[in-house]
SEZATOR-943354 format. One line per field, with one value per residue (C-alpha): residue number from 1; residue in three letters; x, y, z negated. Coordinates in steps of 0.05 Angstrom, whole numbers, always signed. Example, Ala and Ser with C-alpha at 12.3 -4.5 7.8 and 13.67 -1.06 7.14 Angstrom:
2
num = (1:2)
residu = (ALA:SER)
x = (+246:+273)
y = (-90:-21)
z = (-156:-143)
This chain:
336
num = (1:2:3:4:5:6:7:8:9:10:11:12:13:14:15:16:17:18:19:20:21:22:23:24:25:26:27:28:29:30:31:32:33:34:35:36:37:38:39:40:41:42:43:44:45:46:47:48:49:50:51:52:53:54:55:56:57:58:59:60:61:62:63:64:65:66:67:68:69:70:71:72:73:74:75:76:77:78:79:80:81:82:83:84:85:86:87:88:89:90:91:92:93:94:95:96:97:98:99:100:101:102:103:104:105:106:107:108:109:110:111:112:113:114:115:116:117:118:119:120:121:122:123:124:125:126:127:128:129:130:131:132:133:134:135:136:137:138:139:140:141:142:143:144:145:146:147:148:149:150:151:152:153:154:155:156:157:158:159:160:161:162:163:164:165:166:167:168:169:170:171:172:173:174:175:176:177:178:179:180:181:182:183:184:185:186:187:188:189:190:191:192:193:194:195:196:197:198:199:200:201:202:203:204:205:206:207:208:209:210:211:212:213:214:215:216:217:218:219:220:221:222:223:224:225:226:227:228:229:230:231:232:233:234:235:236:237:238:239:240:241:242:243:244:245:246:247:248:249:250:251:252:253:254:255:256:257:258:259:260:261:262:263:264:265:266:267:268:269:270:271:272:273:274:275:276:277:278:279:280:281:282:283:284:285:286:287:288:289:290:291:292:293:294:295:296:297:298:299:300:301:302:303:304:305:306:307:308:309:310:311:312:313:314:315:316:317:318:319:320:321:322:323:324:325:326:327:328:329:330:331:332:333:334:335:336)
residu = (UNK:UNK:UNK:UNK:UNK:UNK:UNK:UNK:UNK:UNK:UNK:UNK:UNK:UNK:UNK:UNK:UNK:UNK:UNK:UNK:UNK:UNK:UNK:UNK:UNK:UNK:UNK:UNK:UNK:UNK:UNK:UNK:UNK:UNK:UNK:UNK:UNK:UNK:UNK:UNK:UNK:UNK:UNK:UNK:UNK:UNK:UNK:UNK:UNK:UNK:UNK:UNK:UNK:UNK:UNK:UNK:UNK:UNK:UNK:UNK:UNK:UNK:UNK:UNK:UNK:UNK:UNK:UNK:UNK:UNK:UNK:UNK:UNK:UNK:UNK:UNK:UNK:UNK:UNK:UNK:UNK:UNK:UNK:UNK:UNK:UNK:UNK:UNK:UNK:UNK:UNK:UNK:UNK:UNK:UNK:UNK:UNK:UNK:UNK:UNK:UNK:UNK:UNK:UNK:UNK:UNK:UNK:UNK:UNK:UNK:UNK:UNK:UNK:UNK:UNK:UNK:UNK:UNK:UNK:UNK:UNK:UNK:UNK:UNK:UNK:UNK:UNK:UNK:UNK:UNK:UNK:UNK:UNK:UNK:UNK:UNK:UNK:UNK:UNK:UNK:UNK:UNK:UNK:UNK:UNK:UNK:UNK:UNK:UNK:UNK:UNK:UNK:UNK:UNK:UNK:UNK:UNK:UNK:UNK:UNK:UNK:UNK:UNK:UNK:UNK:UNK:UNK:UNK:UNK:UNK:UNK:UNK:UNK:UNK:UNK:UNK:UNK:UNK:UNK:UNK:UNK:UNK:UNK:UNK:UNK:UNK:UNK:UNK:UNK:UNK:UNK:UNK:UNK:UNK:UNK:UNK:UNK:UNK:UNK:UNK:UNK:UNK:UNK:UNK:UNK:UNK:UNK:UNK:UNK:UNK:UNK:UNK:UNK:UNK:UNK:UNK:UNK:UNK:UNK:UNK:UNK:UNK:UNK:UNK:UNK:UNK:UNK:UNK:UNK:UNK:UNK:UNK:UNK:UNK:UNK:UNK:UNK:UNK:UNK:UNK:UNK:UNK:UNK:UNK:UNK:UNK:UNK:UNK:UNK:UNK:UNK:UNK:UNK:UNK:UNK:UNK:UNK:UNK:UNK:UNK:UNK:UNK:UNK:UNK:UNK:UNK:UNK:UNK:UNK:UNK:UNK:UNK:UNK:UNK:UNK:UNK:UNK:UNK:UNK:UNK:UNK:UNK:UNK:UNK:UNK:UNK:UNK:UNK:UNK:UNK:UNK:UNK:UNK:UNK:UNK:UNK:UNK:UNK:UNK:UNK:UNK:UNK:UNK:UNK:UNK:UNK:UNK:UNK:UNK:UNK:UNK:UNK:UNK:UNK:UNK:UNK:UNK:UNK:UNK:UNK:UNK:UNK:UNK:UNK:UNK:UNK:UNK:UNK:UNK:UNK:UNK:UNK:UNK:UNK:UNK:UNK)
x = (-1564:-1557:-1493:-1440:-1381:-1306:-1258:-1182:-1166:-1091:-1030:-957:-893:-827:-765:-702:-645:-593:-592:-556:-541:-541:-466:-458:-501:-455:-394:-424:-442:-371:-342:-386:-377:-320:-298:-356:-359:-426:-426:-421:-486:-529:-579:-590:-596:-646:-689:-678:-668:-614:-619:-662:-672:-645:-671:-625:-598:-636:-703:-760:-819:-861:-813:-822:-897:-898:-853:-901:-962:-932:-921:-992:-1024:-984:-998:-1073:-1078:-1108:-1111:-1083:-1138:-1190:-1165:-1217:-1177:-1106:-1091:-1018:-1012:-947:-911:-860:-871:-831:-842:-891:-927:-957:-987:-941:-1000:-990:-919:-940:-997:-949:-901:-958:-988:-1055:-1107:-1154:-1166:-1113:-1100:-1055:-1072:-1020:-1022:-952:-948:-1024:-1027:-1041:-1092:-1128:-1126:-1158:-1214:-1223:-1224:-1273:-1320:-1315:-1330:-1387:-1422:-1414:-1365:-1312:-1308:-1233:-1183:-1108:-1072:-998:-947:-875:-835:-766:-744:-671:-666:-681:-625:-572:-502:-457:-469:-433:-447:-483:-545:-556:-541:-593:-645:-626:-630:-704:-681:-629:-685:-727:-730:-748:-805:-861:-930:-995:-1065:-1123:-1194:-1254:-1329:-1358:-1425:-1399:-1362:-1286:-1267:-1312:-1297:-1248:-1240:-1193:-1175:-1123:-1091:-1066:-1039:-979:-962:-893:-865:-845:-830:-797:-804:-772:-810:-872:-891:-861:-791:-788:-711:-653:-614:-628:-702:-690:-676:-729:-737:-773:-784:-790:-811:-863:-890:-897:-932:-981:-1001:-1007:-1056:-1097:-1098:-1131:-1202:-1210:-1186:-1235:-1293:-1280:-1277:-1342:-1377:-1356:-1373:-1304:-1246:-1171:-1183:-1224:-1165:-1113:-1063:-1056:-1011:-986:-944:-874:-827:-780:-780:-781:-839:-877:-869:-893:-955:-973:-973:-1006:-1061:-1074:-1054:-1043:-967:-972:-1012:-963:-909:-848:-816:-781:-718:-702:-734:-734:-790:-822:-869:-938:-913:-905:-976:-977:-909:-934:-997:-956:-911:-972:-999:-931:-922:-992:-1014:-1071:-1108:-1173:-1233:-1191:-1200:-1140:-1132:-1089:-1069:-1041:-999:-974:-942:-989:-1011:-1064:-1085:-1132:-1156:-1183:-1212:-1212:-1237:-1189)
y = (+687:+620:+581:+575:+529:+539:+503:+501:+536:+528:+516:+534:+531:+569:+533:+576:+555:+550:+480:+460:+386:+353:+346:+420:+435:+394:+429:+497:+478:+453:+518:+561:+521:+520:+453:+414:+374:+344:+268:+255:+237:+244:+293:+247:+184:+215:+253:+224:+295:+297:+370:+432:+501:+567:+635:+692:+735:+796:+760:+757:+711:+758:+750:+675:+682:+733:+690:+631:+676:+705:+635:+615:+677:+668:+594:+602:+664:+703:+778:+804:+856:+801:+779:+798:+778:+760:+715:+707:+640:+617:+603:+655:+730:+791:+828:+833:+893:+902:+837:+805:+801:+876:+865:+809:+851:+909:+863:+837:+907:+883:+932:+882:+869:+828:+792:+738:+668:+639:+570:+540:+487:+485:+558:+543:+489:+537:+591:+542:+529:+604:+619:+562:+590:+662:+641:+595:+651:+697:+747:+738:+708:+696:+689:+682:+646:+661:+627:+645:+602:+627:+582:+583:+649:+613:+561:+556:+549:+557:+495:+483:+409:+347:+359:+427:+398:+344:+396:+438:+383:+397:+466:+436:+403:+466:+491:+558:+555:+595:+569:+598:+571:+603:+590:+611:+611:+550:+520:+451:+433:+432:+438:+384:+401:+406:+381:+404:+388:+413:+399:+467:+440:+417:+486:+486:+426:+471:+545:+604:+653:+718:+780:+769:+798:+739:+749:+813:+811:+764:+722:+657:+663:+670:+596:+544:+494:+427:+371:+315:+263:+310:+325:+251:+238:+295:+271:+199:+224:+260:+199:+194:+208:+276:+245:+187:+232:+280:+225:+195:+262:+275:+205:+188:+143:+142:+91:+143:+191:+196:+228:+241:+298:+294:+347:+318:+334:+276:+211:+165:+203:+202:+126:+122:+164:+124:+60:+89:+128:+78:+125:+98:+99:+87:+152:+198:+237:+239:+308:+316:+277:+322:+387:+386:+407:+465:+482:+503:+502:+427:+408:+453:+426:+354:+371:+403:+341:+296:+336:+339:+264:+250:+218:+269:+308:+344:+310:+270:+272:+291:+294:+345:+322:+378:+370:+430:+455:+481:+426:+418:+368:+374:+346:+379:+339:+371:+350:+380)
z = (-540:-505:-518:-464:-458:-454:-407:-406:-340:-346:-390:-382:-422:-422:-447:-454:-408:-464:-493:-556:-569:-637:-632:-618:-679:-723:-696:-709:-781:-792:-764:-808:-872:-922:-949:-918:-854:-830:-824:-748:-715:-778:-746:-687:-730:-779:-728:-659:-633:-579:-558:-564:-533:-558:-534:-514:-571:-547:-542:-593:-602:-560:-502:-503:-505:-449:-405:-412:-401:-337:-310:-328:-297:-233:-229:-238:-195:-253:-251:-318:-318:-323:-392:-444:-506:-523:-583:-604:-639:-671:-735:-712:-706:-684:-750:-808:-778:-728:-702:-651:-602:-590:-567:-521:-492:-480:-443:-400:-391:-419:-445:-480:-554:-589:-654:-684:-709:-756:-787:-782:-727:-719:-697:-624:-642:-689:-635:-587:-637:-646:-572:-560:-612:-587:-515:-537:-574:-514:-542:-488:-419:-410:-468:-463:-519:-520:-565:-579:-627:-648:-706:-685:-723:-789:-787:-842:-812:-873:-916:-983:-993:-968:-1009:-978:-909:-917:-939:-878:-826:-807:-786:-739:-699:-689:-617:-587:-537:-506:-487:-458:-450:-411:-434:-391:-397:-363:-347:-367:-431:-425:-498:-527:-599:-656:-727:-782:-854:-903:-970:-992:-1057:-1015:-987:-1020:-981:-923:-928:-895:-951:-928:-909:-950:-1017:-1054:-1025:-985:-984:-994:-945:-983:-966:-891:-882:-866:-923:-917:-966:-915:-967:-995:-926:-909:-975:-964:-894:-921:-973:-921:-876:-808:-833:-799:-733:-738:-759:-701:-650:-677:-677:-605:-582:-555:-573:-561:-505:-467:-462:-407:-455:-529:-552:-624:-658:-662:-719:-708:-669:-730:-761:-695:-693:-765:-751:-689:-730:-793:-757:-701:-645:-574:-565:-490:-481:-519:-481:-526:-522:-589:-569:-510:-531:-607:-653:-615:-673:-647:-575:-582:-561:-499:-479:-483:-444:-389:-387:-383:-324:-288:-294:-267:-332:-340:-287:-271:-303:-353:-428:-471:-546:-583:-654:-697:-760:-797:-861:-913:-901:-847:-795:-736:-670:-607:-550:-481:-412:-362)
């Protein structure tokens, strides 16, 4: 069978209307805690996050994904019946069983095959790699990737002391969001290629332990935990080698790209990565300050912002740089 190519036919995001500021987060922690009051402005000073999005109480991750997918299908004029495969890609999920892709497909009234791809904040980027490969080998013609991130459900509000509060701060920057990408078979390359690496010895630096076989029950395991120092050290040890190797293999450089999207955990860490990895700061749309850490929806959000601002358009090259707990790093280069 001759190889075909895959192109990105569209991307959309859904951001919940409810917005919570860093100050409101501090007030809520103070109200829920006994004998502890958060130092004013600490979240903002440490992370640069001003506000984030919170989904409705009766929504699930699948609702966020379906909302973004509906926007994408309508915006591209795509008949839902023409979707050959749905991939749900997110760190979040509705429940352990079944795969959340089934809930999304039900909400969209799809009757195609479905499955989930899950790799922390690189879930969408890994789904993109998977969809690209499946289309290239001729298995599917049109694949919908849908992402729903609902990390607001894993936030610790009752905090006993400053040490616990500092460990919980990464959770106060996590934002709910939905995203969707449409990949189609193409005669010309759209997705030029991807490259990934991982250091799985560092898996314990960021965990949400509840629901699996290790910790099937227990409230203490329902909170997101992150060792920020350990995460930084792990990515420093990986270094930019996979990014440099992928660019060289594809015959492109950062200077060739109209926009570069980088997963954004916090503004200070984004600035550090830009300097350490030699990324082009002027080509990066900063979203973490106004929208928080949207987990694996972060890259689609940045791509949409780059398109809306006119920074990137049809025919332009864009780079998607993924960073995720576990830990893993990757790059995908796309011609729009």
